[in-house]
C-alpha positions in Angstrom: 31.1 -12.2 -15.0 28.7 -11.7 -12.2 27.7 -14.8 -10.2 24.2 -15.4 -9.1 23.2 -14.9 -5.5 23.5 -18.1 -3.4 20.3 -17.3 -1.5 17.3 -15.8 -3.4 16.6 -12.2 -2.9 12.9 -11.3 -2.8 11.1 -8.0 -3.0 10.6 -8.0 0.8 10.9 -10.1 4.0 8.6 -9.8 7.0 9.8 -7.7 9.8 10.0 -10.2 12.7 10.6 -9.5 16.4 12.7 -11.8 18.5 11.0 -15.1 19.2 11.7 -14.7 22.9 9.6 -11.5 22.9 6.9 -13.1 20.9 6.8 -16.1 23.3 6.4 -13.8 26.3 3.5 -12.0 24.6 1.9 -15.3 23.7 2.2 -16.5 27.3 0.3 -13.4 28.4 -2.5 -14.3 25.9 -2.6 -17.9 26.9 -2.8 -17.1 30.6 -5.6 -14.6 29.9 -7.6 -17.2 28.0 -8.9 -14.3 25.9 -8.1 -14.9 22.2 -10.3 -12.4 20.4 -13.2 -9.9 20.8 -11.4 -6.7 21.9 -9.0 -8.2 24.5 -6.1 -6.7 26.3 -3.6 -7.0 23.5 -6.1 -5.4 21.0 -6.7 -2.5 23.2 -3.0 -2.0 23.8 -2.2 -2.0 20.1 -5.0 0.3 19.3 -3.6 2.9 21.8 0.0 2.4 20.6 -1.0 2.9 17.0 -3.0 6.0 17.9 0.1 7.5 19.3 2.5 6.3 16.6 0.3 7.3 13.7 -0.9 10.5 15.5 -4.5 9.7 14.9 -7.5 10.4 17.2 -9.8 7.5 16.0 -8.7 4.1 14.8 -10.3 0.7 14.4 -8.4 -2.5 14.0 -9.3 -5.3 11.5 -8.1 -8.8 10.7 -6.9 -7.6 7.3 -6.7 -4.4 5.3 -9.2 -5.6 2.6 -12.0 -6.0 5.1 -11.0 -2.7 6.7 -11.5 -0.9 3.4 -14.6 -2.8 2.5 -16.3 -2.0 5.8 -15.0 1.5 5.9 -16.7 2.2 2.6 -19.8 0.5 3.9 -19.9 2.7 7.0 -20.0 5.8 4.9 -23.3 4.7 3.2 -21.9 5.3 -0.3 -23.9 4.7 -3.5 -23.5 4.8 -7.2 -20.0 5.6 -8.5 -16.6 6.1 -6.9 -13.7 7.7 -8.8 -10.5 5.7 -8.3 -7.3 4.7 -9.9 -6.7 1.7 -12.1 -3.0 1.5 -10.9 -3.5 -0.3 -7.6 -3.7 -3.7 -5.9 -6.9 -5.6 -6.7 -8.2 -5.2 -3.1 -8.9 -1.5 -3.7 -11.5 -2.0 -6.4 -12.7 -5.3 -5.0 -13.8 -3.4 -1.9 -15.9 -1.3 -4.2 -17.4 -4.4 -5.9 -18.5 -5.9 -2.6 -20.2 -2.7 -1.7 -22.1 -2.6 -5.0 -20.3 0.5 -6.1 -19.1 1.1 -9.6 -15.5 2.2 -10.0 -14.8 5.1 -12.4 -11.2 4.8 -13.4 -9.2 8.0 -13.6 -5.7 8.2 -15.3 -2.6 8.7 -13.2 0.0 11.3 -12.6 3.1 10.4 -14.6 5.5 11.4 -11.7 3.9 9.9 -8.7 1.7 7.3 -10.4 -1.1 8.3 -8.1 -4.6 9.3 -9.3 -4.3 12.5 -11.3 -6.2 15.1 -9.3 -6.4 17.3 -12.4 -8.5 14.7 -14.2 -11.0 13.9 -11.5 -13.5 16.7 -12.0 -14.3 15.7 -15.6 -15.4 12.3 -14.3 -17.8 13.5 -11.6 -21.5 12.9 -12.3 -24.7 12.9 -10.3 -24.0 9.3 -9.5 -20.6 10.1 -7.9 -20.5 9.6 -4.1 -16.8 9.5 -3.3 -13.2 9.6 -4.4 -11.0 6.7 -3.5 -7.3 7.6 -3.8 -4.3 5.3 -3.3 -1.0 6.6 -1.9 1.0 4.4 -4.4 4.3 3.1 -3.1 3.8 5.6 -0.2 3.9 8.6 -2.5 1.1 10.9 -1.1 -1.8 11.9 -3.4 -2.5 15.6 -4.1 -4.6 15.7 -1.0 -5.5 19.4 -1.1 -6.7 19.4 -4.7 -8.7 16.2 -4.1 -10.3 17.7 -0.9 -11.2 20.9 -2.8 -13.1 18.9 -5.4 -14.8 16.8 -2.7 -15.9 20.0 -0.9 -17.2 21.5 -4.1 -19.3 18.4 -5.0 -20.1 17.1 -1.5 -18.1 13.9 -1.9 -16.5 11.6 0.6 -12.7 11.0 0.3 -11.2 7.7 1.3 -7.6 6.8 1.0 -6.0 3.4 0.6 -2.8 3.9 2.6 -1.6 0.3 2.5 1.8 1.6 1.5 1.8 4.7 3.6 2.2 3.6 7.2 3.8 6.5 9.2 4.0 8.8 6.3 3.5 12.6 6.9 2.7 15.4 4.5 4.3 18.7 5.6 4.5 17.4 9.2 0.8 16.2 9.2 0.0 12.5 9.5 -1.2 11.2 6.2 -4.5 10.0 7.8 -5.4 13.6 8.7 -6.5 14.0 5.1 -9.8 12.8 3.7 -12.6 11.2 5.7 -10.9 7.9 6.2 -7.6 6.1 5.6 -7.0 2.3 5.4 -3.7 0.8 6.6 -2.6 -2.7 5.8 -0.7 -4.8 8.3 0.0 -7.7 6.0 3.3 -9.6 6.5 4.8 -7.8 3.5 4.3 -4.3 5.0 6.8 -2.3 7.0 4.6 -2.8 10.1 2.8 -6.1 10.2 0.5 -8.1 12.5 1.0 -11.1 10.2 -2.4 -10.3 8.6 -4.3 -7.2 9.7 -5.3 -3.7 9.0 -6.8 -0.6 10.4 -9.0 2.4 9.6 -8.1 5.9 10.8 -11.1 8.2 10.6 -12.3 11.7 11.6 -15.9 11.2 12.5 -16.1 9.8 16.1 -19.6 8.5 15.4 -18.2 6.0 12.9 -16.5 4.2 15.7 -19.7 2.5 17.0 -20.8 1.6 13.5 -17.5 0.1 12.5 -17.4 -2.0 15.7 -20.8 -3.3 14.8 -19.9 -4.0 11.1 -16.8 -6.0 12.0 -18.6 -8.1 14.6 -21.7 -9.5 12.8 -23.7 -6.4 13.6 -24.0 -7.5 17.3 -25.0 -4.8 19.7 -25.3 -7.5 22.5 -25.4 -11.3 22.9 -28.9 -11.5 21.6 -29.2 -8.2 19.6 -28.3 -7.9 15.9 -28.8 -4.3 14.7 -27.3 -4.4 11.2 -25.8 -6.8 8.7 -22.1 -7.2 9.5 -19.2 -9.5 9.0 -16.5 -11.1 11.1 -13.5 -8.8 10.6 -12.1 -8.5 14.1 -8.3 -8.5 14.8 -7.5 -11.3 17.2 -5.2 -11.2 20.3 -2.4 -13.1 18.6 -2.3 -10.7 15.7 -2.4 -7.7 18.1 0.3 -9.2 20.4 2.7 -9.8 17.5 1.9 -6.3 16.3 2.9 -4.8 19.7 6.3 -6.4 19.4 6.8 -5.5 15.7 6.0 -1.8 16.5 8.9 -1.7 18.9 11.4 -2.3 16.0 9.8 -0.3 13.2 12.0 2.7 13.7 15.2 0.6 13.6 13.9 -1.0 10.4 13.2 2.4 8.9 16.8 3.5 9.6 18.1 0.3 7.9 15.9 0.9 4.8 17.1 4.5 4.6 20.7 3.2 4.1 19.6 0.7 1.5 17.6 3.3 -0.4 20.6 5.6 -0.4 22.7 2.8 -1.7 20.3 2.1 -4.6 20.2 5.8 -5.4 24.0 6.1 -5.5 24.6 3.1 -7.7 21.6 3.6 -10.1 22.5 7.3 -10.6 23.3 8.0 -14.2 21.9 4.8 -15.7 19.9 6.0 -18.8 16.3 4.9 -18.7 16.0 4.1 -15.0 14.0 6.4 -12.8 13.5 6.0 -9.1 9.8 6.4 -8.1 10.2 6.2 -4.3 12.5 9.1 -3.5 10.9 10.5 -0.3 12.9 10.7 2.9 12.5 10.9 6.6 9.0 11.4 8.0 7.7 11.9 4.5 8.5 8.3 3.5 6.9 5.1 4.6 10.0 3.1 3.5 7.7 0.5 2.2 9.1 -0.3 -1.2 11.9 0.7 -3.5 10.5 1.0 -7.0 12.1 1.9 -10.3 10.7 2.7 -13.7 12.4 1.3 -16.8 12.1 3.3 -20.1 12.8 0.7 -22.8 13.7 3.3 -25.4 16.5 4.8 -23.2 17.6 1.7 -21.3 17.6 -0.7 -24.3 15.7 -3.4 -22.5 12.1 -3.8 -21.5 10.9 -4.0 -17.9 9.7 -7.5 -18.5 13.1 -8.5 -19.9 14.9 -7.1 -16.8 12.3 -8.9 -14.6 13.1 -12.2 -16.2 16.9 -11.6 -16.5 17.3 -10.8 -12.8 15.7 -14.2 -12.0 18.8 -15.8 -13.5 20.8 -14.2 -10.7 18.3 -15.3 -8.0 16.9 -11.8 -7.8 13.1 -11.8 -7.7 11.5 -8.4 -8.5 7.8 -7.7 -8.9 5.9 -6.0 -11.7 3.8 -3.9 -9.3 0.9 -3.3 -10.1 0.4 -5.7 -12.9 -2.1 -6.0 -14.5 -4.1 -2.8 -14.3 -7.4 -3.2 -12.4 -9.2 -1.6 -15.3 -8.1 -4.6 -17.5 -10.0 -7.1 -15.3 -12.7 -8.8 -17.4 -15.6 -7.6 -15.4 -14.7 -4.0 -15.9 -14.1 -4.0 -19.7 -17.6 -2.8 -20.4 -16.9 0.5 -18.5 -16.2 3.6 -20.5 -13.6 4.6 -18.0 -11.7 1.3 -18.3 -11.0 1.7 -22.0 -7.3 1.7 -22.9 -7.5 5.1 -24.7 -8.8 6.8 -21.5 -5.9 5.6 -19.4 -2.7 6.2 -21.5 -0.4 7.0 -18.5 -1.6 4.0 -16.5 -1.2 1.7 -19.5 2.4 3.0 -19.9 3.3 2.7 -16.3 2.1 -0.8 -15.9 4.7 -1.9 -18.5 7.6 0.0 -16.9 7.4 -0.3 -13.1 9.5 -2.8 -11.2 9.7 -3.2 -7.4 13.2 -4.1 -6.2 14.4 -6.1 -3.2 14.1 -3.8 -0.2 14.2 -4.8 3.5 16.4 -4.1 6.5 18.3 -7.5 6.4 19.3 -6.8 2.8 23.1 -6.2 2.6 24.3 -3.1 0.9 26.8 -5.3 -1.0 23.9 -7.1 -2.5 22.3 -3.8 -3.5 25.5 -2.8 -5.2 25.6 -6.1 -7.1 22.0 -5.8 -8.3 22.8 -2.3 -9.6 26.0 -3.6 -11.3 23.9 -6.2 -13.1 21.5 -3.5 -14.3 24.5 -1.4 -15.5 26.0 -4.4 -17.2 22.8 -5.2 -19.1 22.5 -1.7 -20.6 26.2 -1.8 -21.6 25.7 -5.1 -23.4 22.7 -3.6 -25.3 24.6 -0.5 -26.3 27.6 -2.5 -27.6 25.2 -4.7 -29.6 23.6 -1.6 -31.1 27.0 -0.1 -32.0 28.1 -3.3 -33.7 
């Protein structure tokens, strides 16, 4: 009999630098008496992230949602934007707040990203952009998407909330499309407690984004456009500078954990690992599996609830589908029959505990529980 874990295991834990380093950084901020509005820490973090992410232009925000919202605003988009239903609500909420209509495209069954082969059929005269999401850090088919964008003169924006540091064939993930949003929420590999950033190609957007995230102020008494307050403050930036120092060590730890999961889940019928990328191609953000009820003998929801009995708290990520939100049900693209793969995936995907402090013995135990449950089901069927 497997005993429950004494301490609960959650999907993730925030990556935290030593409190001594944070205190030193806070002392710098306190002595400067500069808490926000593009201070020293902000500028340092911006430069450090340019180097780490290998990007030329980057703008920091107080959270990823506002980064995406104002990024879309800066591109002067109108009408419809083709996107995925299988994403966190913030992706489509950013469209809502810009007065843009999402057109939901079904997903690729292997990566669970927007299916690049289904986009063209959804393009109309109202389409102004494609908004892709690098789901669980798995890159979209960026070349196919860009080819379509070029053909129809569309903008391409990527939600890279799960893709911090990811590369595609050696190229930084943000080098594709017009703009990529990164989230620095506490649950992310790199965090500033709350925060986010936009990496973009067009240098002219830098001035516009700075205006949009600071009330549209061009000076103390000059307002040139309608903006918001979306600036990253000095405390966020200071913590981010310390977290960035330990990201590589965390990635190495997560690599070991991922390998452990792969080893002990191998051969279990009905369980497929969705996050198999390694090295620079991986963000090491999540470890996600897919449970095929027919082959495993138990549903994803059953496993989700059963693991709670052992103090293991997984997440049905992303659940529910964005296309199932009440305010989208009138859309033709949101109809269930138009999104069969997304409707299937949302019932099968499960995000597992995954963070550097997680012990490999704990991973082995979780996998043993999963093996035991399928064994019990098979015996029951044979009886």
